[in-house]
N, C-alpha and C positions, 0 to 999 in steps of 0.2 A: 942559609937555605930560605928562609923568611926575607933576607934583603931581596936574594935573585927572583922571586916570585913580586915581592913589591915593584922589584923595577921592569919585571916582563908587564907586569899590570899598565905601569905609566908608560912604558913603550906603546902596548896598543893602543892606551887610550889617547897618547899623541897622534899615532899615525891614525887612526879616526876620525879624530876631529879636524886635521889636514884633509882626508879624502873626503870629508861631508864639507866643508871649504870650498875646495876647490872642484866640488861638485856643483855647489851654489854657483859658484862665479859663473862655470861655463854652463849652466841652465839658463842664464840671463840673455847669453845670445843662441847659444842651442838648445832646440826644446819642440817638442811637438804635444799640441792638445788636441784631444780625442773630442769632439764635438760632435753631438749623435741629433743635433737641431736638424729639421729638413735643411733648410739654405745656410747650416754652418753662420749663424749671426753669431756666436757667440768667438768665431776666429777670424783673423783676416783675409779679406777675401785675396784673388791674384793681381784684382787692379789695385787695392791699394797699397798691395807691393811694388808694385810696380811704379806704382809715384814715390812710394818713400824711399826707393833705391836712387828715385835720381838728389834725393837731400845730398849735397857734396860741401856743406857748411852746418854750422851750428846751429839747430831751430831750438829754438826755448817753448815749452808750453807752463805757460804760469795757471795753475787751478787754485781759483777761489772758492771753497765750497763750505761750508760750517757744518760746525761738528755735531753741533743738536738739530740735525735734520729731521724731520719725522721720518717715523717708521718706512710711510712706504717709499721716500725718499732715498733708503739708505742702499735697495739695489742696485738703483741706477749710480751711484759714487761707487757702489766695489766694480758695477760693471767697467766703469770711466777709466777707474784705475788699470784694470786687467787690460784694457786694450790700449792704453799708452803706454805700458809694459810690453807690449807685442810691438807695440812702433818703435819706439828704445829698442829691443833686441834686433827687429828687422835692418833699423837703420844704421848700425855698426857703431852704434855711440852717436849719431851724428843729430838725433832729437834724446833732447832729454825734458823733463817734468817735474815737478814739484806741485804739492799742493799747499795751501795758504788758508789759516781760519782767520780771515776781517776782522771778526770780531774779538778775537783774543789778543788785538793792537790796535791802537791808534793810526799806528805809520801805516801798518797794511790796511787798515780799513781806504786812507787815504789812497791810497797808491793802487788798490782796488779800482778807485772811482778812475784812477787817472787814467788808467786800462779800460775804460770804459764799460766796467761791470760795477750794476746796484742794486741793491740789495730787494727784495722781493719780499710783498705781503702774502702768509700763505694760512688758510686755516687749519687748526688742528685739533684733535681733542686727545685731550691729554687729562689724568686726573677727573675722567667721566667729566669732562667741560670742555666746550669750545671755546679755542682760544686763537687771537691771532699772533703767529710767530713772522719775525723777520729775519730771513737769511741769504746767503748767498748761494748761487749755483751758477755762477759761469768760467772761462776762462779766457785765455789770451795766447798768442802766437806770435811769435817774434822771430821774425828770420831777417839778416843783414841791415837794412834800414826799413824793412815794410812789419805790416802789422796787420792781422786778422782776430777778431773777438768774437765770443760767441757767446752772448751777454746772458741768458738764462738756459740753463740746462734740465729739463725736467723730465726727459725720456729718455730709453735707451733705442726708441723706435727712430731709424733714421742717421743714429749719434756716427756709426761710421761712414756713411758720408758725407755727411757736414764737414768732419774732419779730415778726411779726405781730401775735398773741395776747396777747404781750405788750405792744404800742404801744397798742395798744386797750381794754386795761384799765387802762395807765395815765391814758389820754387821758378812758377814761368818767367821767363825774359820778357813776353810780349803777349798779349791776349789778338787771337784770330779774333776778324773783321765780318759779322754775320750782316748784310742788307733785307730788309723788309720793304715790302714792296703792297700799295694797297691799288688794285686795279679799279679804275674809272668809277663806280660808285659802292667798291665794296666795302664794309663794315672795317671800323679800325680792330688793330691788332690787340691783342691781350694785352694790357699794361701789366699784369701779374707776371703771365709769361716774358714779357720783357725784363722786368726784374728776373725771374731765374737765371732768364740767358744772359743779363748781365753778370754775374756773378763769375761766369765763364767767357765769355767774350764781351768785345767793343763792338755795340749794336749802331746802328743808322739805317735811317727812313730812308732812303733811294730815293732820287728827282729822277725819273725815266725820261726826263727831257734832255737828260744830261748823260753821256758813259758811266757804263758800271765801274767804281772804281779798282782798279787790278789789285786792289788790297782783300777783296772783298772776298771770303774761302768759302759763302754759300748762302742760298738766297730762299725767303721766307715770302709765297708767294699767295695774297688772299682770292678767294675767286671774283669775280666779276658778274655783272648781270647784263653786260653790254659788251659792244666789241671793242677791242685791244688796236691801239696803233699799230701800224706793221713795222714802224722801225723798232718798235718795244719787244715784237716776239724774234725779231731780226737779234736784240741783243741778249735776248734769251736761249737763242743759235750760239750766238758767240760764246756768250757764257759755258756753257754744254762745252762746246767744242774744245775748249781749254782743263778739259778734264775737271770741272766744281759741280760742286751738286745744288739741284733747285727744289725745293717741295711746296707744290702745288697744291691748294684745299679749294674744288672746283665739283660743282652735282651741276645736276640739268635742267633742274628743273627751281624757279625762284619761288619762293611757298614765305606766307604770311600767316601764322596761326591765331592771330588776332579776328583776322576778317575771314579767316576761311579762304582764304584762294590761291591759287596755285597755278602757276602759266610755262613754260618751256621758257628758255634762256634761249637766245639765238646771238652764237658770238662765235668769232674764229678764231678762240683760245680752245677751241673744241679740234680745230683743224690743227692746232701746233699738238695737242696732243698725242693726235693720231698718227700724225707724224712718226712718234716713237711709241707707234703701235698699241696706244692706249686708248680706248675708246669710251666717254662718258655716256652713257644712252638717257634720253629724254624722258625718263621715266622714274618714280619713288620705289626704294625698297623698302619691305619690311620685314618685321621680324615680329614672332610670338614672345622673344623674352626680348624686352623693351622695358623702357622707364615710364613712368603713370604722370597722367594731368588730373587736372581735377575740372568734372564736368558738373554743370546744375541740373540735377535732375528734381522734379516734380515729385515730393512725399508726401500726400495727405493733401494738406493746405498749406505747405511749406517748400520751399526750392530749396534746397540743400549740394555741395558739393561734393559730389561721389568722387573717389580716385580712382582712375582705371587704368590699365594698361595702353599705350599707344603707340601701335606698331613701328608707326616712324620715327622713332626714338629707340632704334638698336642698345640694346647692349652687348658689347661686342666680347665672345669669347673662343673665337678658334683663332691661332694664330700662327703661321707658320714658322714653327720652331727653328726652322735650317735659317733664318734671316736673323743675324745678330741681335737686328736693329725691334726686333720688336721678343725678340726669344727671352721669358723671364714674366713676360705682362698676364696677367690671370683676366684683365676684362676692361676696357672703355667702352666711352659711350659717341654714337654719332646722330647729328641732326638730320632730319631728312634726306638720306643718302641716296643717290642716283647707283644703278648699276653700273658696274668698270667692266667691258669682255675686251678679250688681250686679242688682236689682228696679228693670226698666226703668216701674215705674210714675211719673208723674207725682208729684212732690211740691213744696207751698208749700214746704217747712225746707230744698228740695237744688237746687240751680240745677244741679250736674253731680256726677258718681261717676266719678271717673279710676284706669285701673289703675295702679299699683306698680310690681313686676315679679311673674314668673311662672316656673314651672318650663320646663323643657325640653321639649322635641318628644315626648322618650322617656319619658310619667309613665304615671301611674296611679291608681286611686281605689280605695282598699279600705272597703269599708261593715262594717257589724256583720254577725256576730260578728266581731271583729278577731283576726287569728295575728300577732303581731308580733314570732317567733322571727326571727331573721337569716340563719339557713342554708338557702338557697334547695332543699336536701337534703329538711328537715323541712318548709319553710312554702315552696313551688311559686309562690304567692299574690305573693309580690314580686319576682315573674321576669315578671307581665303588666302589664307598661309599652308599653301601644299606644297610651295619648292622647296627645293635644298639650297644648300648654300649659296652665298649671293656674294662676288666679288663686293668688296667696298673700299677695300685700298691695294694699290700694288705699286713693283716701281723696275722701271726698265732702266737696264747697264746697258751703258753707251759704247760705241769703240773706241771711243775718245778717251775714253775711263771716265765720264763724265758719268750724273744718275740723275734721272727724273722721277720723284717719290711725289705720288699721286694720292688723295683720300676724297674720295667724292661727298665732300661735307664742305660748303663755302663757307660756314659759321666755323669750324674747326679750330681756326688760333683766334676766336673773339671772344671779347666774357661775355656776349648774351647767346654765345652756342655751347659749344665742347670745349672749348678751349678755359672754362669754368671748373672742369674736373680735375681730381688730382690726376690721375694715371693717364687721362689725357696729354696732361705736363709732361707726366715723365715719358711719354712716348714721342712727345715734342724736341724736348730736350734729347732724347737719342736720337731720333731721326737728324738735328742738328749736328750730333756729336759726330756720327755716321758723313753723314754728306760733306763735312767737311775734316773729315778725317783723323779724328781724336774719337778713338772710342772707346782709350781708357777707364769712362767711371759707367758705358753700358749695365756693362752686369753688374758690378755692385749700385747703381741707383734701383732698379726694379728687383732687390735681392729679398725685401724683407715686406714684399706687396703679398697681402694676406686676405685680398676679397675673392671670398671663393662661396658664390649664392650656389645654391643647391641645383643641379642638372635638369633640365625639364625633360620630364616622363611623354609619351607619348600613349595613347589611350589603351592601347593592346599591353603592352608592358606594364601600363601602372594595375592591371586586370588581373594580370598575372601575378604580379607580385602581389596583389590582395591575396588571393586564392591560395597561396603559400604560405600569407603568414594565419591565413584559417584554417589550413587543412597542417600542415605542416609540425606544430606543435601538439597537435590531438593525435598526428600518428606518431610521432616520438615518444608520448605517455602510454599508448596502448602497445606499443612494441616492449616499452621497461617494463609495462605491468607484465606482459605473454612473458619476457624472458626470466623476470620474479616467480612466474607461476609457476614454470616449467624449471626454476633450479628450487623451488621448497619440493615441487611433485619428485625430484630424483634424490635426495634430501632424503624424504618420508619414504621412498622404493628403501632405500640403503640401511635405514632405519629399522624396516621390516624384516629387511633379509637378516641381519642382527639378532634380534631378536625373538623371530620366531622360529 
């Protein structure tokens, strides 16, 4: 009997171990993670999954991370390992990764340096002392004869986007080409923007004295302050007619905040845009929700710089969520934009025109003569913000399949203007992906954006909430007091009836 019981126990134990082993092996490739974060940032996005499915050969990820990392970087390592396991599972074994501690072996340390991973020095507090630690926090991705490197990984923010971008670059057979055009006296396109675009595309400055090369997939066009050669506009028409896309940054007023001068731009570029039912008005759009500038004011004996909201620098938060190119964005900034109106006339060239983003409900329009001084005491016009949403970006979808995207800010692509803003850069990258027909990274790029300033309330709403905050707590206290008083009275009546 004892032998039989022992045999049964061993049989059940072997079956249990085999079942758990099989379940563990299956769970490496078949699993589902419950991610309760708003944007599911701890799970692979559909964009990443689509990119990983294109990996048809072995892709190796060599992760060089020190074991003695400061506590604050421990979460980064854990997150990286979790997300690499997901990449590996989704790839059906085509993606493999391995963690190395270069400090444990001189050969590994030498290999890390050959792979482009250098140690970084960090200040950490250990044993109540501030110390300098030398640590490794990088990785290299190897695919066929190509290599991509992440030299330093210090944060989980944007890590999935970085990894998916590297994987996409590795498996891509050929980069699409993007053309950049500066018209006339327009400012130079943002160098940082070129660097960002260069990670995904082959960037080329286009000389419009020559025909646009046929391998160009989309065009970025800076705004102009003068008329454009008709041959250039004819080339734009031809380019759109082939089903490709053009992004244009152009407002209707030339401004200079240093001299506080503004003048209307006279150019045939507006006729070109109007042909596609996009009208750039010769005015300036203002918004209560705006960036700040410093204004010198007299404070007693001193002149001091005082920060003031400047309505000509609107912070945009109203996006057309139906348009994938702006879906997921939370805020961006434009500089001295003009109002865009949409010509409702039916056109054989245009299928539809859609709004991309607008100013807030507390906006205004300034017509010529323009006064752009930032101090409302000097320039009371900038406080006239009683208009509803004003269109500052729209896109014209053409019958040919091409698309003309317009932002009414001539500085939008430059370092001196909106091009220096992080989320502006995300929108521009989205726009180029969209116009070039490569939308795989659009949703992923804006996934971790968390720029959420408080919404501006009008005066009536603020007063209403003020009185609610004053009266509601008092009414609740009075209500609870009356309820307790009535309950105690009922108890007293019951006791009186029992003992009387």
